[in-house]
Structure formats: structure tokens, C-alpha cells
mmCIF file of the N, C-alpha and C atoms, coordinates in Angstrom:
data_MODEL
# 
_entry.id   MODEL 
# 
loop_
_atom_site.group_PDB 
_atom_site.id 
_atom_site.type_symbol 
_atom_site.label_atom_id 
_atom_site.label_alt_id 
_atom_site.label_comp_id 
_atom_site.label_asym_id 
_atom_site.label_entity_id 
_atom_site.label_seq_id 
_atom_site.pdbx_PDB_ins_code 
_atom_site.Cartn_x 
_atom_site.Cartn_y 
_atom_site.Cartn_z 
_atom_site.occupancy 
_atom_site.B_iso_or_equiv 
_atom_site.pdbx_formal_charge 
_atom_site.auth_seq_id 
_atom_site.auth_comp_id 
_atom_site.auth_asym_id 
_atom_site.auth_atom_id 
_atom_site.pdbx_PDB_model_num 
ATOM 1  N N  . MET A 1 1  ? 14.950 -28.640 13.693 1.00 0.00 ? 1  MET A N  1 
ATOM 2  C CA . MET A 1 1  ? 15.095 -27.677 12.711 1.00 0.00 ? 1  MET A CA 1 
ATOM 3  C C  . MET A 1 1  ? 16.177 -26.913 12.841 1.00 0.00 ? 1  MET A C  1 
ATOM 4  N N  . ASN A 1 2  ? 16.684 -26.595 11.253 1.00 0.00 ? 2  ASN A N  1 
ATOM 5  C CA . ASN A 1 2  ? 17.726 -25.891 11.410 1.00 0.00 ? 2  ASN A CA 1 
ATOM 6  C C  . ASN A 1 2  ? 17.664 -24.767 10.107 1.00 0.00 ? 2  ASN A C  1 
ATOM 7  N N  . PHE A 1 3  ? 16.976 -24.081 10.089 1.00 0.00 ? 3  PHE A N  1 
ATOM 8  C CA . PHE A 1 3  ? 16.465 -22.851 9.204  1.00 0.00 ? 3  PHE A CA 1 
ATOM 9  C C  . PHE A 1 3  ? 17.189 -21.356 9.287  1.00 0.00 ? 3  PHE A C  1 
ATOM 10 N N  . ASP A 1 4  ? 17.478 -21.106 8.201  1.00 0.00 ? 4  ASP A N  1 
ATOM 11 C CA . ASP A 1 4  ? 17.630 -19.630 8.258  1.00 0.00 ? 4  ASP A CA 1 
ATOM 12 C C  . ASP A 1 4  ? 16.508 -19.026 7.733  1.00 0.00 ? 4  ASP A C  1 
ATOM 13 N N  . VAL A 1 5  ? 16.418 -17.717 8.891  1.00 0.00 ? 5  VAL A N  1 
ATOM 14 C CA . VAL A 1 5  ? 15.175 -16.721 8.688  1.00 0.00 ? 5  VAL A CA 1 
ATOM 15 C C  . VAL A 1 5  ? 15.507 -15.715 7.699  1.00 0.00 ? 5  VAL A C  1 
ATOM 16 N N  . ILE A 1 6  ? 14.904 -15.715 6.520  1.00 0.00 ? 6  ILE A N  1 
ATOM 17 C CA . ILE A 1 6  ? 15.156 -14.472 5.494  1.00 0.00 ? 6  ILE A CA 1 
ATOM 18 C C  . ILE A 1 6  ? 14.299 -13.138 5.744  1.00 0.00 ? 6  ILE A C  1 
ATOM 19 N N  . TYR A 1 7  ? 13.227 -13.420 6.313  1.00 0.00 ? 7  TYR A N  1 
ATOM 20 C CA . TYR A 1 7  ? 12.532 -12.203 6.622  1.00 0.00 ? 7  TYR A CA 1 
ATOM 21 C C  . TYR A 1 7  ? 11.615 -12.622 7.593  1.00 0.00 ? 7  TYR A C  1 
ATOM 22 N N  . GLY A 1 8  ? 11.264 -11.537 8.643  1.00 0.00 ? 8  GLY A N  1 
ATOM 23 C CA . GLY A 1 8  ? 9.987  -12.257 9.460  1.00 0.00 ? 8  GLY A CA 1 
ATOM 24 C C  . GLY A 1 8  ? 9.496  -10.765 10.050 1.00 0.00 ? 8  GLY A C  1 
ATOM 25 N N  . ASP A 1 9  ? 8.086  -10.689 10.064 1.00 0.00 ? 9  ASP A N  1 
ATOM 26 C CA . ASP A 1 9  ? 7.205  -9.207  10.559 1.00 0.00 ? 9  ASP A CA 1 
ATOM 27 C C  . ASP A 1 9  ? 6.211  -9.861  11.171 1.00 0.00 ? 9  ASP A C  1 
ATOM 28 N N  . THR A 1 10 ? 5.174  -9.182  11.480 1.00 0.00 ? 10 THR A N  1 
ATOM 29 C CA . THR A 1 10 ? 4.497  -9.264  12.834 1.00 0.00 ? 10 THR A CA 1 
ATOM 30 C C  . THR A 1 10 ? 3.301  -10.463 12.441 1.00 0.00 ? 10 THR A C  1 
ATOM 31 N N  . ASP A 1 11 ? 3.278  -10.393 11.307 1.00 0.00 ? 11 ASP A N  1 
ATOM 32 C CA . ASP A 1 11 ? 2.021  -11.781 10.746 1.00 0.00 ? 11 ASP A CA 1 
ATOM 33 C C  . ASP A 1 11 ? 2.861  -12.699 9.697  1.00 0.00 ? 11 ASP A C  1 
ATOM 34 N N  . SER A 1 12 ? 4.221  -12.333 9.328  1.00 0.00 ? 12 SER A N  1 
ATOM 35 C CA . SER A 1 12 ? 4.787  -13.634 8.353  1.00 0.00 ? 12 SER A CA 1 
ATOM 36 C C  . SER A 1 12 ? 6.009  -13.815 8.718  1.00 0.00 ? 12 SER A C  1 
ATOM 37 N N  . ILE A 1 13 ? 6.693  -14.883 8.059  1.00 0.00 ? 13 ILE A N  1 
ATOM 38 C CA . ILE A 1 13 ? 7.833  -15.485 8.221  1.00 0.00 ? 13 ILE A CA 1 
ATOM 39 C C  . ILE A 1 13 ? 8.373  -16.138 6.995  1.00 0.00 ? 13 ILE A C  1 
ATOM 40 N N  . MET A 1 14 ? 9.536  -15.985 6.366  1.00 0.00 ? 14 MET A N  1 
ATOM 41 C CA . MET A 1 14 ? 10.067 -16.873 5.555  1.00 0.00 ? 14 MET A CA 1 
ATOM 42 C C  . MET A 1 14 ? 11.344 -17.276 5.670  1.00 0.00 ? 14 MET A C  1 
ATOM 43 N N  . ILE A 1 15 ? 11.518 -18.450 5.521  1.00 0.00 ? 15 ILE A N  1 
ATOM 44 C CA . ILE A 1 15 ? 12.285 -19.379 5.992  1.00 0.00 ? 15 ILE A CA 1 
ATOM 45 C C  . ILE A 1 15 ? 13.412 -20.018 4.416  1.00 0.00 ? 15 ILE A C  1 
ATOM 46 N N  . ASN A 1 16 ? 14.553 -20.111 4.796  1.00 0.00 ? 16 ASN A N  1 
ATOM 47 C CA . ASN A 1 16 ? 15.508 -20.949 3.985  1.00 0.00 ? 16 ASN A CA 1 
ATOM 48 C C  . ASN A 1 16 ? 15.438 -22.325 4.448  1.00 0.00 ? 16 ASN A C  1 
ATOM 49 N N  . THR A 1 17 ? 14.624 -23.535 3.548  1.00 0.00 ? 17 THR A N  1 
ATOM 50 C CA . THR A 1 17 ? 14.811 -24.856 4.157  1.00 0.00 ? 17 THR A CA 1 
ATOM 51 C C  . THR A 1 17 ? 15.720 -25.463 3.817  1.00 0.00 ? 17 THR A C  1 
ATOM 52 N N  . ASN A 1 18 ? 16.597 -25.052 2.735  1.00 0.00 ? 18 ASN A N  1 
ATOM 53 C CA . ASN A 1 18 ? 17.478 -25.810 2.231  1.00 0.00 ? 18 ASN A CA 1 
ATOM 54 C C  . ASN A 1 18 ? 17.018 -27.046 1.613  1.00 0.00 ? 18 ASN A C  1 
ATOM 55 N N  . SER A 1 19 ? 15.689 -27.123 1.059  1.00 0.00 ? 19 SER A N  1 
ATOM 56 C CA . SER A 1 19 ? 15.374 -28.584 0.421  1.00 0.00 ? 19 SER A CA 1 
ATOM 57 C C  . SER A 1 19 ? 14.697 -27.900 -0.751 1.00 0.00 ? 19 SER A C  1 
ATOM 58 N N  . THR A 1 20 ? 14.425 -29.044 -1.773 1.00 0.00 ? 20 THR A N  1 
ATOM 59 C CA . THR A 1 20 ? 14.113 -28.664 -3.397 1.00 0.00 ? 20 THR A CA 1 
ATOM 60 C C  . THR A 1 20 ? 12.978 -29.587 -3.471 1.00 0.00 ? 20 THR A C  1 
ATOM 61 N N  . ASP A 1 21 ? 12.546 -30.305 -2.532 1.00 0.00 ? 21 ASP A N  1 
ATOM 62 C CA . ASP A 1 21 ? 11.432 -30.913 -2.619 1.00 0.00 ? 21 ASP A CA 1 
ATOM 63 C C  . ASP A 1 21 ? 10.180 -30.465 -2.267 1.00 0.00 ? 21 ASP A C  1 
ATOM 64 N N  . TYR A 1 22 ? 9.142  -30.310 -3.033 1.00 0.00 ? 22 TYR A N  1 
ATOM 65 C CA . TYR A 1 22 ? 7.823  -29.551 -3.223 1.00 0.00 ? 22 TYR A CA 1 
ATOM 66 C C  . TYR A 1 22 ? 7.059  -30.313 -1.698 1.00 0.00 ? 22 TYR A C  1 
ATOM 67 N N  . ASP A 1 23 ? 6.942  -31.536 -1.522 1.00 0.00 ? 23 ASP A N  1 
ATOM 68 C CA . ASP A 1 23 ? 5.973  -31.916 -0.773 1.00 0.00 ? 23 ASP A CA 1 
ATOM 69 C C  . ASP A 1 23 ? 7.099  -31.759 1.045  1.00 0.00 ? 23 ASP A C  1 
ATOM 70 N N  . GLN A 1 24 ? 7.740  -32.122 0.757  1.00 0.00 ? 24 GLN A N  1 
ATOM 71 C CA . GLN A 1 24 ? 8.600  -31.859 2.368  1.00 0.00 ? 24 GLN A CA 1 
ATOM 72 C C  . GLN A 1 24 ? 8.746  -30.487 2.821  1.00 0.00 ? 24 GLN A C  1 
ATOM 73 N N  . VAL A 1 25 ? 8.644  -29.494 1.940  1.00 0.00 ? 25 VAL A N  1 
ATOM 74 C CA . VAL A 1 25 ? 8.844  -28.128 1.923  1.00 0.00 ? 25 VAL A CA 1 
ATOM 75 C C  . VAL A 1 25 ? 7.050  -27.662 2.508  1.00 0.00 ? 25 VAL A C  1 
ATOM 76 N N  . MET A 1 26 ? 6.073  -28.336 2.032  1.00 0.00 ? 26 MET A N  1 
ATOM 77 C CA . MET A 1 26 ? 4.912  -27.697 2.248  1.00 0.00 ? 26 MET A CA 1 
ATOM 78 C C  . MET A 1 26 ? 4.465  -28.343 3.625  1.00 0.00 ? 26 MET A C  1 
ATOM 79 N N  . GLY A 1 27 ? 4.874  -29.679 4.172  1.00 0.00 ? 27 GLY A N  1 
ATOM 80 C CA . GLY A 1 27 ? 4.997  -30.120 5.200  1.00 0.00 ? 27 GLY A CA 1 
ATOM 81 C C  . GLY A 1 27 ? 5.511  -29.289 6.248  1.00 0.00 ? 27 GLY A C  1 
ATOM 82 N N  . ILE A 1 28 ? 6.680  -28.806 6.158  1.00 0.00 ? 28 ILE A N  1 
ATOM 83 C CA . ILE A 1 28 ? 7.360  -27.945 6.916  1.00 0.00 ? 28 ILE A CA 1 
ATOM 84 C C  . ILE A 1 28 ? 6.758  -26.868 7.328  1.00 0.00 ? 28 ILE A C  1 
ATOM 85 N N  . GLY A 1 29 ? 6.237  -26.245 6.134  1.00 0.00 ? 29 GLY A N  1 
ATOM 86 C CA . GLY A 1 29 ? 5.205  -25.222 6.299  1.00 0.00 ? 29 GLY A CA 1 
ATOM 87 C C  . GLY A 1 29 ? 3.830  -25.490 6.920  1.00 0.00 ? 29 GLY A C  1 
ATOM 88 N N  . THR A 1 30 ? 3.513  -26.540 6.824  1.00 0.00 ? 30 THR A N  1 
ATOM 89 C CA . THR A 1 30 ? 2.250  -26.562 7.818  1.00 0.00 ? 30 THR A CA 1 
ATOM 90 C C  . THR A 1 30 ? 2.740  -26.602 9.344  1.00 0.00 ? 30 THR A C  1 
ATOM 91 N N  . LYS A 1 31 ? 3.953  -26.874 9.874  1.00 0.00 ? 31 LYS A N  1 
ATOM 92 C CA . LYS A 1 31 ? 3.932  -26.854 11.098 1.00 0.00 ? 31 LYS A CA 1 
ATOM 93 C C  . LYS A 1 31 ? 4.199  -25.558 11.555 1.00 0.00 ? 31 LYS A C  1 
# 
């Protein structure tokens, strides 16, 4: 996986997956 971290904190993280497919993004999020 090659994602860009946009924001990271103690209990959360936001990443840029470079994907616009909702199901794919939600699948990545559960990993």
C-alpha cells in the first residue's frame, strides 16, 4: 500500500487513497 498521510493524531489518521471508488476505500479503511 502506498498512501499519503494527510493527518495523524493519537487516535486517528486520515490518508489519501487516490481512489474514488467508495467500496474500495471502505475496504481499505477496515484494514
